[in-house]
N, C-alpha and C positions, 0 to 999 in steps of 0.2 A: 645700932639696932636695925633689924630688917623690917620692911613693911609686911612681907609675906615670906614665910619659911616653910617649905615642905620637906619632910624627912622620911625617906624609906617608905614611900607610899605604895601600898599594895591593895588591890581590889580583886577579889575572886568571886566569880559566879559559878558555883559548882566546881567543875574541873577546869574552867576557863579562867586564866589570869588576865584581867583587862588592863591593870597597871601593875608594873613589876619593879619594885624598889626604886621609885622615882624620887629624886631629891633636887631641890633648887632653892635659891634665895632671890628675892627682889628687894632692892633698897628703896626707901621712900623717894618718890618722884621719878623712878625709873619706868621705862616701858619695855616689856619683853614680849617677843613673839613666840608662839607655840605652834610648831608646824609638824606635819606628818601625813601619811596617806589616810584615806578613809578607813575607819576602824582601828586606827593606831592607839586610841585611848584618850584623845584630847578632851572631848566633852566629858568623859568619865572623870578626868582630873578636875575639871570645873565643878562637876556635881559633888565630888568629895570635898573640895574646898568649901563649898556652900552648905554641906551637910544634907544635900538631897540624896546622896548615897553615903553610907557609913563605910569608911575604909576597913579593910580586913587587918591591916597593920600600918604602922607609921603614925606620924604626928603632923599637925598643921598649926602654925603659930602666926599670929597677927600682931604686929607691933610689940613683940616680946611676950604676948600672952597666948598660951595654948588654947585653941578653940575646938580641938578635935571632938570633945564631948558635947558641944553646944548644939541646940536646935538651929535650923535655918534662920528663924527670926532672931535668935540670940546672936548669931554671927553677923547678921545685917546690922544689929544694934552696935556691934563692935567696930563696924566700919568697912565691911566688904559686901559688895553686891555684884550682880551679873546681869548681862543681857543674853538674849537667845538668838540663835540663827533665824528662827521664825519668830517675829515679835509676838509678845503675849500680853497685850493690853487688856484691860477689862472692857469688853466691847459694849456693855450696857451702860457705861459711864462716859461722860464727856472727857475731852482732853484735860480740862482743868481738874475734873474729879479724879482722873487717873493720877495726876500729880499729887492731889490731896491725900490719896491713899499712902503715898510714900512719906508724906509729912506727918501722918499719924504716928506718934512716937512709939506706942507699945501695943495697941489693941484696936480691934474693930469698935469696941465700946467708946474709946477716945475719939475715933474717927466720927462717930455718930454724935457725940455730946459736945465736942469742943467746937468753938466758933471757927469757921473757915478763915484761913489767912490768905485772902485773895491777893494781897500785895506780894506775898512771898511766892504764891503759885505763878503769878504773872512774871515775876523776876526770873524764876527758873525757866519758864517756858520761853520767854524772850531771849534769855541767855543762851539757849541751845539753837535759836534760830526759828522757833515757831512764831506765828503772828497772832495778834490779838483776835483776828477773825477766826482763828482755829480753836479758841478756848472753849466754845460751846458746841463744837463739832464732835461727832462720834469718831472713834478711831477708824471705822470702816470708810470714812470719807477722806482719809489722808492718803497721800502717795506713799510709796515705800520709803522714800527719803525722809518724809516727815514722820513716818512711823518710827524710823531709827532715831530721829530727834526726840520723839516722845519717850523711847526707851532710855535715852540719856537723861531726860528730865526726871523720869520716875526714879532712876538710880540716884541722881544728885539729891532728890528730895529726901532720901533716906539718910543723908549725911555721909555717904560713902567716901572713904579715903583711898580705897583700892577697888578698881573696876575690872571685872573679868568680861571681856568682849568676845562673844562667840560668833565668828563669821559676820562681822559687822558690816562688811561690804557686799554681802550676798544680795542679789536682786537689784542693785543700785546701778544707775546710769553713770557714765564717766563724770558728768558734772556733779552728781550726788556724792560720788566717792570723794571728790575734792572737797565738797562742803563738810562731809563727815570727818575727813582727814584734818581739815582746819580746826574743827571743833575739838578733836582729840589733842592737837598741838596746843590749843588754847588752854585746855584743862591741864595739860602737863605743865605749862608755864605757871599755873595756879597751884601746882604741887600734887596733882593727882597721880596715883600709881596705877599702871596698867599691866595686865596679862592678856594678850590678844591671840586668838586663834584665827587664822585666815589662810585660805587657799590662794588668795590674790597676793602673790609675793611681791609684785611690782608696787602695789599700794602699801604693803606692809613696810617695805624697806626704809622710807624716810621717817617712819614713826617710831622705830625701835632702837634701843641701845644695844640689844643683843637678841639672839634667837636660840631657842631650845628645840631640838628635833627629837621626836619619838617615833618608834616603830614597834608594833606588836607589844605595846605597853611598856617598852623600855626606852630610857633616854639614850640616844645614840650619838648625840653631838650637842655642844653648847659653845657659843662664841659670838663674834660679830656676824652680821648678816652675811657678808661675803665668805668668812671662814666656814660657816655652817653649810652654805650652799655649794662650796667647793669640796666639802668633805666627801670622800669616796662612799662611805656608808649611806650618807644622805642621798647622794646622786643615785645610788643603786636602789634604795628603798622608796624614796619619795618622788624622785624625778625619773626613775626607771633607767638610770644611766645616761640620760640625755643632758645636754649642756644647759 
């Protein structure tokens, strides 16, 4: 059984085809990189997997169950969640409250009425490297590195088994990139499955089992990191023919 299977995914915006017959499989516990030039369709693929955009054609399957017709909350409940290139915390909530939103199983009503599980909130926060002193802080008080940790915490709180990471290294220092990389590797050891978009190919290399390259909405290569980066089509489109 695959963790995530995308089949013949197409997304059209009027006369523009943003994703064009894209297919791939990710096995449970695998980590796959998704690369391509700006505008290639990477974030559009993420948005379709999450149901934020409905595909024009094709199917999306999660652990053997088709999720193509589900709402975004329905897909999250099935075990897939994403982060964003620009973190999107609830700015009027504390760090702990942001995590609490992810723990609310089905609705805002349950978030309001159920007793907060402070122990679980703390376990998740500390597990991604946040500190106890962060729990009552507003997201606006966090560094970009800690905002990334909060994104992971909110995703883990949903019970996700598949994480889609969109430019997770954007805006981070070299030290913060290493911290986030170690966090990803730790989650992989625990069985998490990843699909990662990143322009930072050097940071991506040690984290992925293989890489998928797309250009103008089409998949142009798939294989190991080195195989894909050495592919002539990838070098021409993504790397501009450079080494």
